[in-house]
N, C-alpha and C positions, 0 to 999 in steps of 0.2 A: 932402767926404765922399762915398764911393761909395754907390750904391743898396743894395748888399749890407750895407755897414757901417751905413747908416741904419736898415735893417730890423732888424738885430741890436740896435741901441740901443733902438729902439722896442719890440721884443719884450721885452728885458730890463726896460725901464721898466714895461711893462704887467704882466709877471710879478711884479715887485716890488710894484706897487700891489695886485694881486690877493692876494698873500701877506699884505700888511699888513692888508687887510680881513678875510681869513680868520683871521689871528691875533687881531685885535680881537674878532671874533665868538666865537672859542673862549674867549678870556679873559672875555668878558661872560657866557658860559654858566656860569662857576664862581660858585657862591653862597657868601656868608660866613654863618656861624652864630655866635651868641653862646656863650661858655663859661659854665658854671654861675656864678651870682652869688656873689661873695665867695670864689671859689676861685682859687688859683694852681696852674696845671696844668703837670705835667712833660711836656716834649716829648722824645720818645725817637727814637733813630736807626733804629728798626725797630718792627714791630707787636707789641710785647710788653714786659712789665715786666723781662725779662732783658736788654733792650737798654740802652745807656748813655743818660743824660740829656744832651741837647744844649743845652737852655735851659729856662727856666721862663717861662710866660706870666703877665703881670700880671693882677691882678683887673680884671674888666670887659672883657677882650679878646674879640675876635671872630676867627674863623679861616675861611679858604677851605677847601673840601674838594675836592681835585682828583680823588681816587679813594679807594676804601675796600677793605680787605682783612681777612681773618680773622687773629686772633692770640691772645694770651693773654686769657683771660676775666677781666674786671674788673668790680667793683661800684662804682658812682659815684652821683652825684646823680640821674642819669636812668636808673637800673636796672642790670641785669647783662647784659653782652654781651661777645662776642669780636670785635666789629667795631672796627677801628682806622682812623682818618681820616688820609690823607696830606695835610698842610697846606703842604708845601714839599718840595723835593728832599731826601730823607733825613730828614724830620721827620714823626713820627706822634704822634697823641694818641688816647687811648681815646675811643670814641664816647659812652661813658657820662658824659663831662664836657662834651659839646657838645649844645646844644639844637637838634636837627634836626627835632623834631616827629614822629619815626618811630622804631620799634623795629628797623627794617630798614635796608637800603641806600638811600641818597638820592643816591648818585653812582656812576659806573661802578666796576667792580672794577679794582684795580691789576693791571697786567700782571706 
């Protein structure tokens, strides 16, 4: 293996290791929150009740919140709010069904 090729391989390996650590740190920063007890929550394709239901969370579920965005105002077990939580790619739940401990934003705004 030439010196130039060896440097390229080492650089690629170091870059990959750095990205793995960076990805792990970013994932670790995402917190999970419990859904209101005794409630099966509709997960929607966007931040509002006019979006289609993608799936339904089972009773006792917890959800990660990657980002939050304003949408349809909803009243739920934890008050009335227009904040919607992005819990996965293309999946949103009203923040009024998630026990975040806050009436405001607890995660970055969705882009």
